[in-house]
C-alpha positions in Angstrom: -0.2 -5.1 22.4 -1.5 -2.6 19.8 0.0 -4.7 17.0 -1.6 -7.9 18.4 -5.0 -6.1 18.4 -4.5 -4.9 14.9 -3.5 -8.3 13.7 -6.6 -9.8 15.3 -8.8 -7.2 13.7 -7.2 -7.6 10.3 -7.8 -11.3 10.5 -11.5 -10.6 11.1 -11.4 -8.3 8.1 -9.9 -11.0 6.0 -12.8 -13.3 6.8 -15.5 -10.6 6.4 -14.4 -9.0 3.2 -13.4 -12.4 1.7 -17.0 -12.5 0.7 -16.7 -9.3 -1.3 -19.3 -10.4 -3.8 -22.1 -10.1 -1.3 -25.1 -12.2 -1.7 -28.3 -12.0 -3.7 -30.1 -13.4 -0.6 -30.3 -10.2 1.4 -31.5 -12.1 4.5 -28.3 -14.1 5.0 -24.7 -13.1 5.2 -22.1 -15.1 3.2 -20.7 -18.0 5.1 -17.3 -17.8 6.8 -15.6 -18.3 10.1 -17.2 -16.5 13.0 -14.2 -14.4 14.0 -14.7 -11.6 16.5 -12.3 -8.7 16.5 -11.5 -7.2 19.9 -12.7 -3.7 20.8 -10.4 -0.8 20.2 -8.6 0.5 23.3 -10.7 3.2 25.0 -9.3 6.7 25.4 -9.4 8.7 28.5 -11.2 12.1 28.5 -8.0 14.1 28.8 -6.2 12.6 25.8 -5.3 14.8 22.9 -6.9 14.3 19.5 -10.1 12.9 21.1 -12.2 14.2 18.3 -16.0 14.5 18.4 -18.1 12.4 20.8 -20.0 11.0 17.8 -17.3 9.0 15.9 -19.5 8.7 12.7 -17.6 9.4 9.5 -18.8 10.3 6.0 -16.8 9.4 3.0 -16.6 11.1 -0.4 -14.6 9.9 -3.4 -15.3 12.1 -6.5 -13.6 9.6 -8.8 -16.0 6.8 -7.6 -19.6 6.9 -8.9 -21.3 5.8 -5.7 -19.3 7.3 -2.8 -20.6 10.8 -2.0 -21.1 11.8 1.6 -21.8 8.2 2.6 -22.0 7.2 6.3 -19.3 4.8 7.3 -19.8 3.3 10.7 -17.0 2.1 13.0 -17.3 -1.6 13.7 -15.5 -4.9 13.7 -14.3 -6.4 10.5 -16.8 -9.3 10.5 -19.9 -7.2 11.1 -21.7 -8.4 7.9 -24.9 -6.5 8.7 -22.9 -3.2 8.7 -21.0 -4.2 5.5 -24.3 -5.0 3.9 -26.2 -1.9 5.0 -23.5 0.7 4.3 -21.1 1.5 1.5 -18.3 0.4 3.8 -17.1 0.2 7.4 -14.3 1.9 9.3 -12.4 -0.9 10.9 -12.6 -0.6 14.7 -9.2 -0.2 16.3 -7.7 1.8 13.4 -7.2 5.5 13.5 -9.5 8.5 13.1 -8.7 11.5 10.9 -8.2 13.9 13.9 -5.5 11.7 15.4 -1.8 12.0 14.7 -0.2 9.3 12.6 -3.5 7.6 12.0 -4.4 5.0 9.5 -8.2 5.4 9.0 -9.0 2.0 7.5 -12.2 1.7 5.5 -13.4 -1.5 3.7 -16.3 -2.2 1.5 -17.8 -4.9 -0.8 -16.9 -4.8 -4.5 -20.3 -6.1 -5.6 -22.4 -6.1 -2.3 -26.0 -6.9 -1.9 -28.7 -5.8 -4.4 -31.1 -3.3 -2.9 -28.8 -2.1 -0.2 -26.2 0.6 0.3 -23.4 -1.9 -0.3 -24.5 -2.8 -3.8 -21.6 -2.0 -6.2 -20.4 0.6 -3.6 -16.6 -0.1 -4.1 -17.0 -1.6 -7.6 -15.0 1.2 -9.2 -12.3 1.6 -6.5 -9.9 0.7 -9.3 -10.8 4.0 -11.0 -9.1 5.9 -8.2 -5.6 7.1 -9.2 -2.6 8.7 -7.5 -3.3 12.4 -7.1 -7.1 12.0 -6.7 -8.9 13.6 -3.8 -10.8 11.7 -1.0 -12.7 13.5 1.8 -13.8 12.4 5.2 -16.2 14.4 7.3 -16.7 14.0 11.1 -20.0 14.5 13.0 -19.0 18.1 13.9 -18.7 19.0 10.2 -14.9 19.1 10.1 -13.6 17.9 6.7 -10.3 16.1 6.2 -9.0 16.2 2.6 -6.7 13.5 1.5 -4.6 13.0 -1.7 -4.1 9.4 -3.1 -0.4 8.5 -3.1 -0.5 4.7 -3.5 -2.7 2.1 -5.3 -1.7 -1.6 -5.0 -2.9 -5.1 -4.5 -2.1 -7.3 -1.5 -3.0 -10.8 -0.4 -5.7 -11.2 2.4 -2.8 -11.9 4.8 -0.8 -8.8 4.2 -2.0 -7.2 7.5 0.6 -4.4 7.5 -1.9 -2.3 5.5 -4.0 -1.7 8.6 -1.1 -0.3 10.6 -0.2 3.4 10.9 2.6 4.8 8.8 5.2 6.6 10.8 5.1 10.4 10.3 1.9 10.3 8.2 -1.8 10.6 8.6 -3.4 8.3 6.0 -6.7 6.9 4.9 -6.8 3.4 3.5 -9.6 2.1 1.3 -9.9 -1.7 0.7 -12.0 -4.0 -1.5 -11.6 -7.3 -3.2 -10.0 -7.8 -6.6 -12.0 -9.1 -9.6 -12.9 -11.6 -10.9 -12.3 -14.1 -8.1 -12.0 -11.9 -5.0 -8.7 -13.6 -4.2 -6.7 -10.5 -3.3 -7.3 -7.0 -1.9 -7.2 -3.7 -3.8 -5.7 -1.0 -1.6 -5.9 2.7 -2.1 -3.9 4.9 0.3 -4.3 8.7 0.6 -2.4 11.2 2.9 -4.1 14.0 4.8 -3.5 17.4 3.0 -5.9 19.8 4.6 -8.5 20.1 7.4 -11.5 22.5 6.9 -14.1 23.5 9.5 
């Protein structure tokens, strides 16, 4: 069931981020199929790794010019308002950094919308290299420090990149390739340290 949910969410992400270029008309989202991703399974109060009540994350990527302590909301992959108004989104249904064997999946526009947080936010994702550091912070101020171990390109239909990797806690960053947005640039980093 979890794989089916991830596949449906990833398909929504394919549709949403297919328009990685954003739009100069800030009032309208790029056209595309109206695909709704299902909500993530809810957790019970007594589950381990529940994390903070406020699930808001902040992302910092020192090797990227525009990503420093930026808020990344958790939402469905076709939430164009969130993609326009933030540097990126945490794909609903994927992991959180405080969970075991999580794949925290964050996607953002390559060009985005002028005059918004999305404008050129992930433009220089291709500057990130193996060994670079990426940090997530949660609402309680806990920091999760990751080290990049893989940079590669996939097609929009390679949905495995949203799935957890057995035995690892990873962060995945995604944007479209240039010049035609045909494929997806993927950066994966593994959790190295947690700091309060």
